C-alpha positions as a LaTeX table, in Angstrom:
\begin{tabular}{lrrr}
\hline
Residue & $x$ (\AA) & $y$ (\AA) & $z$ (\AA) \\
\hline
Met1 & 88.80 & $-47.92$ & 18.94 \\
Ile2 & 90.38 & $-48.26$ & 22.80 \\
Thr3 & 88.36 & $-45.73$ & 24.69 \\
Asn4 & 89.13 & $-45.21$ & 28.73 \\
Pro5 & 86.77 & $-44.12$ & 31.26 \\
Thr6 & 89.13 & $-41.97$ & 33.64 \\
Trp7 & 90.03 & $-39.98$ & 30.68 \\
Ser8 & 85.96 & $-38.65$ & 31.12 \\
Gly9 & 86.12 & $-35.28$ & 32.33 \\
Lys10 & 90.05 & $-34.66$ & 31.81 \\
Arg11 & 91.46 & $-31.68$ & 29.76 \\
Phe12 & 93.95 & $-32.55$ & 27.14 \\
Ala13 & 95.41 & $-30.99$ & 24.30 \\
Val14 & 96.82 & $-32.74$ & 21.04 \\
Leu15 & 98.78 & $-31.46$ & 18.88 \\
Gly16 & 99.31 & $-32.25$ & 15.34 \\
Leu17 & 95.99 & $-34.30$ & 13.90 \\
Ala18 & 98.38 & $-36.75$ & 11.48 \\
Arg19 & 96.37 & $-40.41$ & 11.24 \\
Ser20 & 98.02 & $-40.88$ & 15.03 \\
Gly21 & 97.25 & $-37.57$ & 16.16 \\
Met22 & 93.31 & $-37.67$ & 14.86 \\
Ala23 & 93.27 & $-41.13$ & 16.19 \\
Thr24 & 94.19 & $-39.97$ & 19.50 \\
Ala25 & 91.81 & $-36.84$ & 19.49 \\
Glu26 & 88.89 & $-39.19$ & 18.59 \\
Ala27 & 89.66 & $-41.88$ & 21.75 \\
Leu28 & 89.97 & $-39.19$ & 24.36 \\
Leu29 & 86.60 & $-37.02$ & 22.87 \\
Ala30 & 84.74 & $-40.68$ & 22.61 \\
Ser31 & 85.43 & $-41.53$ & 26.38 \\
Gly32 & 84.42 & $-38.43$ & 27.40 \\
Ala33 & 87.61 & $-35.86$ & 27.60 \\
Glu34 & 87.80 & $-32.49$ & 26.74 \\
Val35 & 90.23 & $-32.04$ & 23.54 \\
Leu36 & 91.70 & $-28.62$ & 22.99 \\
Ala37 & 93.36 & $-30.10$ & 19.03 \\
Trp38 & 95.55 & $-27.97$ & 16.77 \\
Asp39 & 97.12 & $-28.37$ & 13.22 \\
Arg40 & 99.07 & $-26.03$ & 10.92 \\
Gln41 & 96.33 & $-27.69$ & 8.06 \\
Asp42 & 93.01 & $-26.84$ & 7.87 \\
Glu43 & 91.71 & $-29.92$ & 7.08 \\
Pro44 & 91.82 & $-31.97$ & 10.27 \\
Arg45 & 91.03 & $-29.32$ & 12.53 \\
Glu46 & 87.81 & $-29.00$ & 10.47 \\
Lys47 & 87.53 & $-32.76$ & 11.09 \\
Leu48 & 86.92 & $-32.17$ & 15.09 \\
Ala49 & 85.30 & $-28.64$ & 14.54 \\
Gly50 & 82.32 & $-28.88$ & 16.62 \\
Arg51 & 83.63 & $-31.62$ & 18.61 \\
Ala52 & 86.81 & $-30.47$ & 20.16 \\
Arg53 & 87.96 & $-27.11$ & 20.76 \\
Ile54 & 90.17 & $-25.67$ & 17.76 \\
Gly55 & 93.27 & $-24.11$ & 19.27 \\
Asp56 & 96.82 & $-23.65$ & 19.27 \\
Pro57 & 98.12 & $-25.38$ & 23.04 \\
Leu58 & 101.48 & $-22.72$ & 22.33 \\
Val59 & 98.95 & $-19.78$ & 22.74 \\
Glu60 & 95.82 & $-21.59$ & 24.96 \\
Asp61 & 95.65 & $-21.44$ & 28.73 \\
Leu62 & 96.96 & $-25.00$ & 29.89 \\
Thr63 & 95.82 & $-24.46$ & 33.18 \\
Gly64 & 94.38 & $-27.42$ & 34.83 \\
Phe65 & 94.95 & $-30.02$ & 32.07 \\
Asp66 & 96.17 & $-33.37$ & 32.46 \\
Gly67 & 98.06 & $-34.05$ & 29.68 \\
Val68 & 99.43 & $-32.53$ & 26.10 \\
Val69 & 99.85 & $-35.50$ & 23.53 \\
Val70 & 102.16 & $-34.79$ & 20.76 \\
Ser71 & 103.45 & $-36.75$ & 17.94 \\
Pro72 & 106.54 & $-38.66$ & 18.43 \\
Gly73 & 108.60 & $-35.93$ & 15.41 \\
Val74 & 108.04 & $-33.49$ & 17.85 \\
Pro75 & 111.88 & $-33.04$ & 18.68 \\
Leu76 & 111.40 & $-32.49$ & 22.54 \\
Asn77 & 114.94 & $-30.54$ & 23.16 \\
Thr78 & 114.07 & $-27.76$ & 20.76 \\
His79 & 110.24 & $-27.57$ & 20.41 \\
Pro80 & 108.51 & $-24.72$ & 22.34 \\
Ile81 & 105.98 & $-27.28$ & 23.25 \\
Gly82 & 108.06 & $-28.43$ & 26.27 \\
Pro83 & 108.64 & $-25.34$ & 28.07 \\
Arg84 & 105.22 & $-24.28$ & 28.01 \\
Ala85 & 103.64 & $-27.39$ & 29.01 \\
Gln86 & 106.27 & $-27.44$ & 32.06 \\
Ser87 & 105.29 & $-23.86$ & 33.22 \\
Phe88 & 101.60 & $-25.04$ & 33.66 \\
Gly89 & 103.11 & $-28.32$ & 35.00 \\
Val90 & 101.66 & $-30.35$ & 32.07 \\
Pro91 & 103.32 & $-33.56$ & 31.04 \\
Val92 & 104.03 & $-34.04$ & 27.33 \\
Ile93 & 102.94 & $-37.52$ & 26.54 \\
Gly94 & 102.53 & $-39.84$ & 23.23 \\
Asp95 & 99.53 & $-41.48$ & 22.34 \\
Ile96 & 101.66 & $-45.10$ & 23.75 \\
Glu97 & 101.47 & $-43.45$ & 26.92 \\
Leu98 & 97.58 & $-43.05$ & 26.94 \\
Phe99 & 97.42 & $-46.85$ & 25.47 \\
Ala100 & 99.52 & $-47.85$ & 28.87 \\
Gln101 & 97.15 & $-45.64$ & 30.86 \\
Ala102 & 94.02 & $-47.56$ & 29.37 \\
Arg103 & 95.35 & $-51.33$ & 29.36 \\
Pro104 & 93.26 & $-51.62$ & 33.28 \\
Thr105 & 89.74 & $-51.25$ & 30.96 \\
Leu106 & 90.80 & $-53.54$ & 28.17 \\
Pro107 & 90.47 & $-57.39$ & 28.33 \\
Ser108 & 93.29 & $-59.54$ & 29.43 \\
His109 & 96.07 & $-59.02$ & 27.46 \\
Lys110 & 100.30 & $-58.83$ & 27.22 \\
Val111 & 102.01 & $-56.25$ & 25.75 \\
Val112 & 105.46 & $-56.85$ & 23.78 \\
Gly113 & 107.40 & $-53.60$ & 23.37 \\
Ile114 & 110.36 & $-53.64$ & 20.81 \\
Thr115 & 113.09 & $-50.88$ & 20.55 \\
Gly116 & 116.42 & $-50.49$ & 18.98 \\
Thr117 & 118.22 & $-48.73$ & 16.37 \\
Asn118 & 118.02 & $-51.53$ & 13.57 \\
Gly119 & 115.81 & $-54.05$ & 13.11 \\
Lys120 & 112.99 & $-53.41$ & 15.14 \\
Ser121 & 110.57 & $-53.33$ & 12.38 \\
Thr122 & 111.35 & $-56.33$ & 11.01 \\
Thr123 & 111.02 & $-57.97$ & 14.74 \\
Thr124 & 107.94 & $-56.27$ & 15.79 \\
Ala125 & 106.47 & $-57.61$ & 12.39 \\
Leu126 & 107.80 & $-61.31$ & 12.64 \\
Val127 & 106.45 & $-61.06$ & 16.08 \\
His128 & 103.04 & $-60.42$ & 14.80 \\
His129 & 103.05 & $-62.89$ & 11.92 \\
Ile130 & 104.31 & $-65.70$ & 14.29 \\
Leu131 & 101.32 & $-65.37$ & 16.74 \\
Gln132 & 98.82 & $-64.75$ & 14.09 \\
Thr133 & 100.32 & $-68.09$ & 12.41 \\
Ala134 & 99.58 & $-69.66$ & 16.09 \\
Gly135 & 96.24 & $-68.54$ & 15.94 \\
Val136 & 96.67 & $-65.64$ & 18.98 \\
Pro137 & 94.84 & $-62.86$ & 18.50 \\
Thr138 & 97.30 & $-59.57$ & 17.94 \\
Arg139 & 98.03 & $-56.29$ & 16.59 \\
Met140 & 100.91 & $-54.27$ & 15.26 \\
Gly141 & 101.31 & $-51.14$ & 16.49 \\
Gly142 & 103.57 & $-47.85$ & 17.77 \\
Asn143 & 106.05 & $-46.98$ & 15.10 \\
Ile144 & 104.62 & $-49.79$ & 12.69 \\
Gly145 & 101.05 & $-50.37$ & 11.68 \\
Ile146 & 97.59 & $-48.61$ & 12.63 \\
Pro147 & 97.69 & $-46.60$ & 15.38 \\
Val148 & 97.52 & $-47.52$ & 18.84 \\
Leu149 & 94.38 & $-46.44$ & 19.70 \\
Glu150 & 92.97 & $-46.26$ & 16.77 \\
Gly151 & 91.55 & $-50.47$ & 16.57 \\
Asp152 & 88.96 & $-51.93$ & 18.72 \\
Pro153 & 90.38 & $-53.82$ & 21.77 \\
Leu154 & 91.60 & $-57.46$ & 21.51 \\
Pro155 & 89.79 & $-59.80$ & 22.94 \\
Glu156 & 90.71 & $-62.05$ & 25.89 \\
Gly157 & 94.26 & $-63.45$ & 25.70 \\
Gly158 & 95.50 & $-60.96$ & 22.84 \\
Val159 & 99.09 & $-59.72$ & 22.27 \\
Tyr160 & 99.88 & $-56.14$ & 21.27 \\
Val161 & 102.95 & $-55.92$ & 19.62 \\
Leu162 & 104.99 & $-52.51$ & 19.76 \\
Glu163 & 107.57 & $-51.17$ & 17.51 \\
Leu164 & 108.79 & $-48.23$ & 20.07 \\
Ser165 & 111.47 & $-45.34$ & 18.71 \\
Ser166 & 113.24 & $-43.85$ & 21.50 \\
Tyr167 & 111.15 & $-41.11$ & 20.88 \\
Gln168 & 108.46 & $-42.84$ & 21.52 \\
Ile169 & 109.86 & $-43.82$ & 24.69 \\
Asp170 & 110.54 & $-40.47$ & 25.70 \\
Leu171 & 106.74 & $-39.80$ & 25.70 \\
Thr172 & 105.91 & $-42.56$ & 27.90 \\
Arg173 & 105.93 & $-42.79$ & 31.70 \\
Thr174 & 103.62 & $-46.38$ & 32.24 \\
Leu175 & 104.11 & $-48.37$ & 29.91 \\
Asp176 & 104.79 & $-51.80$ & 32.11 \\
Cys177 & 105.29 & $-54.02$ & 29.13 \\
Asp178 & 104.96 & $-57.74$ & 29.68 \\
Val179 & 108.15 & $-58.59$ & 27.43 \\
Ala180 & 110.51 & $-55.84$ & 26.43 \\
Val181 & 113.15 & $-55.90$ & 23.63 \\
Leu182 & 116.02 & $-54.39$ & 22.99 \\
Leu183 & 118.10 & $-55.40$ & 19.78 \\
Asn184 & 120.64 & $-53.19$ & 19.17 \\
Ile185 & 122.46 & $-49.10$ & 19.56 \\
Thr186 & 123.92 & $-47.35$ & 17.17 \\
Pro187 & 124.56 & $-43.77$ & 16.89 \\
Asp188 & 121.51 & $-42.46$ & 15.88 \\
His189 & 119.51 & $-39.38$ & 16.35 \\
Leu190 & 122.16 & $-37.53$ & 18.32 \\
Asp191 & 120.21 & $-33.97$ & 16.87 \\
Arg192 & 117.80 & $-35.22$ & 19.45 \\
Tyr193 & 119.65 & $-35.66$ & 22.36 \\
Glu194 & 122.40 & $-34.54$ & 24.48 \\
Asn195 & 124.85 & $-37.18$ & 23.82 \\
Phe196 & 125.12 & $-40.67$ & 22.66 \\
Glu197 & 124.95 & $-41.47$ & 26.42 \\
Ala198 & 121.76 & $-40.34$ & 26.52 \\
Tyr199 & 120.48 & $-41.84$ & 23.49 \\
Ala200 & 120.95 & $-45.20$ & 24.41 \\
Ala201 & 119.53 & $-44.42$ & 28.31 \\
Ser202 & 116.31 & $-43.81$ & 26.23 \\
Lys203 & 116.49 & $-47.03$ & 24.73 \\
Gly204 & 117.17 & $-48.54$ & 28.20 \\
Arg205 & 113.79 & $-46.63$ & 29.87 \\
Leu206 & 111.65 & $-49.38$ & 28.39 \\
Phe207 & 113.16 & $-51.86$ & 31.15 \\
Ala208 & 113.23 & $-48.69$ & 33.96 \\
Met209 & 109.00 & $-48.83$ & 33.26 \\
Gln210 & 108.50 & $-52.54$ & 33.64 \\
Ser211 & 107.36 & $-54.66$ & 36.98 \\
Glu212 & 110.81 & $-56.55$ & 37.94 \\
Asp213 & 108.59 & $-60.23$ & 37.12 \\
His214 & 108.17 & $-59.01$ & 33.41 \\
Tyr215 & 110.42 & $-60.29$ & 30.80 \\
Gly216 & 112.98 & $-58.31$ & 29.31 \\
Val217 & 115.35 & $-59.48$ & 26.39 \\
Ile218 & 118.75 & $-57.67$ & 25.76 \\
Ser219 & 121.03 & $-58.46$ & 22.52 \\
Thr220 & 124.64 & $-58.70$ & 23.04 \\
Ser221 & 125.09 & $-57.12$ & 19.68 \\
Thr222 & 126.33 & $-53.68$ & 20.48 \\
Glu223 & 128.09 & $-52.79$ & 23.72 \\
Ala224 & 126.03 & $-50.10$ & 24.33 \\
Ala225 & 122.71 & $-52.08$ & 24.49 \\
Met226 & 124.79 & $-54.50$ & 26.93 \\
Asp227 & 125.65 & $-52.06$ & 29.04 \\
Gln228 & 121.50 & $-51.70$ & 29.69 \\
Tyr229 & 121.86 & $-54.91$ & 31.06 \\
Glu230 & 123.97 & $-53.47$ & 34.24 \\
Arg231 & 121.21 & $-51.05$ & 35.04 \\
Tyr232 & 118.35 & $-53.34$ & 34.76 \\
Pro233 & 119.63 & $-57.07$ & 35.82 \\
His234 & 116.10 & $-58.43$ & 35.52 \\
Thr235 & 116.54 & $-58.81$ & 31.41 \\
Leu236 & 118.16 & $-61.61$ & 29.38 \\
Leu237 & 121.33 & $-61.04$ & 27.35 \\
Ser238 & 120.52 & $-62.78$ & 24.15 \\
Asp239 & 122.97 & $-64.69$ & 21.58 \\
Val240 & 122.19 & $-63.66$ & 18.10 \\
Thr241 & 122.13 & $-66.58$ & 16.85 \\
Pro242 & 119.15 & $-68.40$ & 16.64 \\
His243 & 119.03 & $-72.10$ & 17.75 \\
Leu244 & 118.02 & $-73.54$ & 14.17 \\
Asp245 & 119.21 & $-76.08$ & 12.50 \\
Ser246 & 119.23 & $-73.80$ & 9.12 \\
Leu247 & 118.27 & $-70.57$ & 7.54 \\
Asp248 & 117.53 & $-72.01$ & 4.45 \\
Asn249 & 113.91 & $-72.79$ & 4.89 \\
Tyr250 & 113.12 & $-68.93$ & 5.77 \\
Ala251 & 113.75 & $-66.85$ & 2.43 \\
Ala252 & 112.73 & $-63.06$ & 4.15 \\
Leu253 & 114.71 & $-63.68$ & 6.86 \\
Lys254 & 118.25 & $-64.77$ & 4.93 \\
Gly255 & 121.50 & $-62.98$ & 5.72 \\
Pro256 & 123.52 & $-61.84$ & 8.63 \\
His257 & 121.47 & $-58.81$ & 9.56 \\
Asn258 & 118.59 & $-60.90$ & 10.65 \\
Leu259 & 119.70 & $-63.46$ & 12.78 \\
Glu260 & 119.34 & $-60.87$ & 15.67 \\
Asn261 & 115.77 & $-60.43$ & 14.53 \\
Leu262 & 115.34 & $-64.11$ & 14.67 \\
Ala263 & 116.65 & $-64.62$ & 17.73 \\
Ala264 & 115.14 & $-62.06$ & 19.74 \\
Ala265 & 111.27 & $-63.20$ & 18.06 \\
Gly266 & 111.84 & $-66.67$ & 19.55 \\
Tyr267 & 112.89 & $-65.76$ & 22.82 \\
Val268 & 109.26 & $-63.51$ & 22.93 \\
Cys269 & 107.51 & $-66.07$ & 21.21 \\
Arg270 & 108.63 & $-69.04$ & 23.10 \\
Trp271 & 108.23 & $-67.30$ & 26.29 \\
Leu272 & 104.45 & $-66.68$ & 25.69 \\
Gly273 & 103.84 & $-69.81$ & 24.93 \\
Val274 & 104.41 & $-70.66$ & 20.85 \\
Ser275 & 105.63 & $-73.93$ & 20.47 \\
Glu276 & 108.75 & $-74.65$ & 18.56 \\
Lys277 & 106.27 & $-76.03$ & 15.72 \\
Gln278 & 104.33 & $-73.10$ & 15.29 \\
Leu279 & 107.43 & $-70.73$ & 15.74 \\
Arg280 & 109.26 & $-72.39$ & 12.54 \\
Ala281 & 105.61 & $-72.08$ & 10.59 \\
Gly282 & 105.73 & $-68.59$ & 11.43 \\
Phe283 & 109.50 & $-68.34$ & 10.15 \\
Arg284 & 108.95 & $-70.23$ & 7.11 \\
Thr285 & 105.37 & $-68.16$ & 6.18 \\
Phe286 & 106.96 & $-64.88$ & 6.85 \\
Arg287 & 106.87 & $-62.72$ & 3.64 \\
Gly288 & 109.14 & $-59.83$ & 5.03 \\
Leu289 & 108.13 & $-56.12$ & 5.56 \\
Pro290 & 107.16 & $-54.65$ & 1.93 \\
His291 & 109.91 & $-53.65$ & 0.09 \\
Arg292 & 112.38 & $-54.86$ & 2.45 \\
Met293 & 113.83 & $-58.02$ & 1.38 \\
Glu294 & 110.17 & $-59.12$ & 1.12 \\
Phe295 & 109.33 & $-62.49$ & $-0.77$ \\
Val296 & 107.70 & $-61.99$ & $-4.05$ \\
Arg297 & 107.01 & $-65.92$ & $-5.13$ \\
Glu298 & 109.24 & $-68.55$ & $-5.77$ \\
Glu299 & 109.01 & $-70.11$ & $-9.19$ \\
Ala300 & 111.02 & $-73.41$ & $-10.72$ \\
Gly301 & 112.92 & $-73.35$ & $-7.77$ \\
Val302 & 113.84 & $-69.65$ & $-7.94$ \\
Val303 & 113.40 & $-67.01$ & $-5.13$ \\
Tyr304 & 112.09 & $-63.44$ & $-6.03$ \\
Leu305 & 112.76 & $-60.67$ & $-3.77$ \\
Asn306 & 111.42 & $-57.34$ & $-3.60$ \\
Asp307 & 114.47 & $-55.06$ & $-1.76$ \\
Ser308 & 113.49 & $-51.51$ & $-3.45$ \\
Lys309 & 114.07 & $-49.98$ & 0.40 \\
Ala310 & 117.51 & $-50.49$ & $-0.10$ \\
Thr311 & 118.70 & $-46.98$ & $-1.16$ \\
Asn312 & 122.25 & $-46.75$ & $-1.09$ \\
Thr313 & 125.09 & $-49.29$ & $-0.85$ \\
Ala314 & 125.10 & $-49.92$ & 2.61 \\
Ser315 & 121.09 & $-51.22$ & 2.87 \\
Ala316 & 121.94 & $-53.24$ & $-0.36$ \\
Ala317 & 124.87 & $-55.05$ & 0.82 \\
Pro318 & 123.36 & $-57.57$ & 3.87 \\
Ala319 & 120.81 & $-58.09$ & 0.65 \\
Leu320 & 123.83 & $-59.47$ & $-1.28$ \\
Ala321 & 125.21 & $-61.21$ & 1.79 \\
Ala322 & 122.31 & $-63.07$ & 2.45 \\
Trp323 & 122.86 & $-65.79$ & $-0.45$ \\
Pro324 & 126.33 & $-66.79$ & $-0.94$ \\
Pro325 & 127.21 & $-69.35$ & $-3.79$ \\
Asp326 & 126.00 & $-72.60$ & $-3.69$ \\
Pro327 & 128.36 & $-73.89$ & $-5.35$ \\
Glu328 & 127.83 & $-70.98$ & $-7.78$ \\
Pro329 & 126.88 & $-67.40$ & $-7.53$ \\
Arg330 & 123.40 & $-67.25$ & $-7.46$ \\
Val331 & 122.37 & $-63.67$ & $-7.18$ \\
His332 & 120.89 & $-62.09$ & $-10.10$ \\
Trp333 & 120.94 & $-58.39$ & $-8.63$ \\
Ile334 & 118.83 & $-55.55$ & $-10.25$ \\
Val335 & 120.85 & $-52.35$ & $-9.42$ \\
Gly336 & 120.50 & $-48.90$ & $-10.17$ \\
Gly337 & 118.24 & $-45.92$ & $-9.88$ \\
Leu338 & 119.46 & $-42.18$ & $-8.64$ \\
Ala339 & 122.82 & $-42.38$ & $-7.00$ \\
Lys340 & 123.29 & $-41.26$ & $-3.41$ \\
Glu341 & 127.40 & $-41.84$ & $-3.55$ \\
Asp342 & 129.67 & $-43.07$ & $-6.35$ \\
Gly343 & 131.06 & $-46.27$ & $-6.41$ \\
Leu344 & 129.69 & $-49.78$ & $-5.04$ \\
Gly345 & 130.71 & $-49.06$ & $-0.97$ \\
Glu346 & 129.77 & $-52.10$ & 0.85 \\
Cys347 & 128.25 & $-54.50$ & $-1.75$ \\
Glu348 & 131.94 & $-54.68$ & $-3.15$ \\
Gln349 & 132.95 & $-57.35$ & $-0.65$ \\
His350 & 129.86 & $-59.58$ & $-1.93$ \\
Leu351 & 130.36 & $-59.70$ & $-5.68$ \\
Gly352 & 131.32 & $-63.09$ & $-5.21$ \\
Asn353 & 127.52 & $-63.97$ & $-4.80$ \\
Ile354 & 126.38 & $-62.55$ & $-7.84$ \\
Ala355 & 125.73 & $-64.82$ & $-11.21$ \\
Ala356 & 125.10 & $-61.55$ & $-12.89$ \\
Ala357 & 124.01 & $-58.01$ & $-12.95$ \\
Tyr358 & 121.25 & $-55.85$ & $-14.36$ \\
Thr359 & 121.63 & $-52.37$ & $-14.44$ \\
Ile360 & 118.83 & $-49.82$ & $-14.79$ \\
Gly361 & 117.85 & $-46.06$ & $-14.37$ \\
Asp362 & 119.85 & $-42.95$ & $-14.44$ \\
Ser363 & 123.11 & $-44.81$ & $-12.66$ \\
Gly364 & 123.00 & $-47.72$ & $-14.78$ \\
Pro365 & 125.45 & $-46.89$ & $-16.90$ \\
Arg366 & 127.85 & $-45.81$ & $-13.83$ \\
Phe367 & 127.37 & $-49.22$ & $-12.09$ \\
Ala368 & 127.82 & $-51.25$ & $-15.64$ \\
Glu369 & 131.37 & $-49.63$ & $-15.43$ \\
Leu370 & 131.81 & $-50.77$ & $-12.20$ \\
Leu371 & 131.08 & $-54.36$ & $-12.12$ \\
Glu372 & 132.31 & $-55.22$ & $-15.92$ \\
Gly373 & 134.78 & $-57.69$ & $-15.63$ \\
Arg374 & 134.05 & $-58.81$ & $-12.48$ \\
Val375 & 130.40 & $-60.08$ & $-13.01$ \\
Pro376 & 128.29 & $-60.83$ & $-15.73$ \\
Val377 & 126.71 & $-57.47$ & $-16.73$ \\
Asn378 & 123.05 & $-56.58$ & $-18.39$ \\
Arg379 & 122.85 & $-52.85$ & $-19.52$ \\
Cys380 & 119.26 & $-52.97$ & $-19.15$ \\
Glu381 & 118.14 & $-49.13$ & $-18.34$ \\
Leu382 & 114.17 & $-49.86$ & $-17.71$ \\
Leu383 & 113.41 & $-52.31$ & $-14.90$ \\
Cys384 & 110.90 & $-54.44$ & $-16.83$ \\
Glu385 & 113.68 & $-55.64$ & $-19.23$ \\
Ala386 & 115.67 & $-56.56$ & $-16.21$ \\
Val387 & 113.36 & $-58.34$ & $-14.70$ \\
Arg388 & 112.42 & $-60.30$ & $-18.17$ \\
Arg389 & 116.48 & $-61.01$ & $-18.75$ \\
Ala390 & 116.67 & $-62.26$ & $-15.44$ \\
Val391 & 113.98 & $-64.37$ & $-15.38$ \\
Leu392 & 115.01 & $-65.91$ & $-18.54$ \\
Asn393 & 118.76 & $-66.35$ & $-17.24$ \\
Ala394 & 118.36 & $-67.88$ & $-13.45$ \\
Lys395 & 117.94 & $-71.17$ & $-12.71$ \\
Arg396 & 116.86 & $-73.82$ & $-10.01$ \\
Gly397 & 118.44 & $-72.29$ & $-6.82$ \\
Asp398 & 119.11 & $-68.86$ & $-7.75$ \\
Val399 & 117.76 & $-65.73$ & $-6.57$ \\
Val400 & 115.99 & $-62.22$ & $-8.69$ \\
Leu401 & 116.78 & $-59.64$ & $-6.06$ \\
Leu402 & 115.60 & $-55.76$ & $-6.72$ \\
Ser403 & 117.94 & $-54.13$ & $-3.95$ \\
Pro404 & 119.03 & $-51.21$ & $-6.40$ \\
Ala405 & 121.57 & $-49.21$ & $-4.03$ \\
Cys406 & 120.12 & $-45.92$ & $-5.54$ \\
Ala407 & 117.33 & $-43.98$ & $-4.42$ \\
Ser408 & 113.92 & $-44.59$ & $-6.83$ \\
Phe409 & 113.19 & $-40.35$ & $-8.35$ \\
Asp410 & 114.87 & $-41.04$ & $-11.77$ \\
Gln411 & 112.17 & $-43.31$ & $-12.86$ \\
Phe412 & 109.58 & $-43.61$ & $-9.85$ \\
Arg413 & 107.85 & $-42.02$ & $-7.03$ \\
Asp414 & 109.58 & $-43.46$ & $-4.37$ \\
Tyr415 & 110.68 & $-46.85$ & $-3.64$ \\
Glu416 & 107.00 & $-48.39$ & $-2.75$ \\
Gln417 & 106.26 & $-47.46$ & $-6.52$ \\
Arg418 & 109.46 & $-49.45$ & $-7.98$ \\
Gly419 & 108.99 & $-52.27$ & $-5.22$ \\
Asp420 & 105.30 & $-52.29$ & $-6.59$ \\
His421 & 106.10 & $-52.43$ & $-9.83$ \\
Phe422 & 108.93 & $-55.01$ & $-9.41$ \\
Arg423 & 106.25 & $-57.59$ & $-8.00$ \\
Gln424 & 103.79 & $-56.66$ & $-10.77$ \\
Leu425 & 106.43 & $-57.38$ & $-12.99$ \\
Val426 & 107.32 & $-60.90$ & $-11.71$ \\
Asp427 & 103.49 & $-62.09$ & $-11.50$ \\
Ala428 & 103.09 & $-60.63$ & $-15.37$ \\
Ile429 & 106.57 & $-62.11$ & $-16.77$ \\
Leu430 & 105.75 & $-65.51$ & $-15.06$ \\
Asn431 & 102.12 & $-65.98$ & $-15.91$ \\
Asp432 & 103.20 & $-65.18$ & $-19.64$ \\
Gly433 & 105.90 & $-68.25$ & $-19.55$ \\
Gly434 & 108.71 & $-66.11$ & $-19.10$ \\
Ser435 & 108.60 & $-64.30$ & $-22.22$ \\
Gly436 & 107.34 & $-60.69$ & $-20.51$ \\
Asp437 & 105.26 & $-59.90$ & $-24.09$ \\
His438 & 102.63 & $-58.16$ & $-21.97$ \\
Ala439 & 104.68 & $-56.65$ & $-19.19$ \\
Ala440 & 106.05 & $-53.22$ & $-20.25$ \\
\hline
\end{tabular}
């Protein structure tokens, strides 16, 4: 874990003992700090009993404390911990701020911080993958990967790649990123902020914490993000179009929604010294985040993609848009589940890309009604039957795409289980020569 000798003898309260909160408490204790820990559940409290003082910071005397560490999920605008800590003059911080405090004690390294309303998980994972491919010691943290304090420090020359939500930035005061990235800002989480401008300014604080000789990238994709450039002119405005000859070789990164992610990752990695050859190798081998346009396999010229996280039509539409006709429609679309809305929504405009649809689940009959006469439809009900038929029908250059546009709860525990099952079915059916006799 990451520790910090300067915390020795200091006093911290940790509110919430889920994975990041527990990692925070352990790191503070290992550094010699006094810890007051609290969680509503008995089990995590019991893990710290005898090593930390167990008590609720909403009740305990916080006089002389150096910080109250909370999860980003704690709504600072409504939760009583904010006023409570303020009444004692104690800052409310998160584990990212503790990481920032520990940085001077770590082997020489760099930090990349990535924020934005959409795309930050993919961009973070992509930068991390490119650096790994190039042989650079690296770790993902923040809003993705393991808690930032949980893993051991990287060796000299390492790069910490952090996905940072606005909530995490709100709990951070001194994180000086070597490279900071703002992808886009669209209305979101407005229940936590006074207005949209306050939400945008929260994202922009990532640049306010930077030294002016460090590097910042702001995408031109949204006006609200570009407005931050006026406040922090040491940053670079980034066109969302990547300077690459073709995106066709990057199966997990196709589609207009990924242009911004590609461009941002390219700027970051070039600044970190990654060569063009290494950059392209990273793009080519990136498999995507689990269940988000995740590359599963290519067999006989057919690409299989798991986009199970597309639980509504708006999130499925970019996946369909990513594969235009070449020259014939080539997407074998597996769609259906527990619908959140009626109709095809934004998917409607991409029906020309669909070679065939395979309807499944509770909403399968309704999707079949909406699609029949417009694209070839296979009424399948079960995912195993949809995959089997798609494998038989797809030809070289086609794509078999699970992008259900629905929740999973009619047949699966969650979208992860649905995506895992799709992967297993693809491998079982292809390994069996396409018959699927053992796949159900």
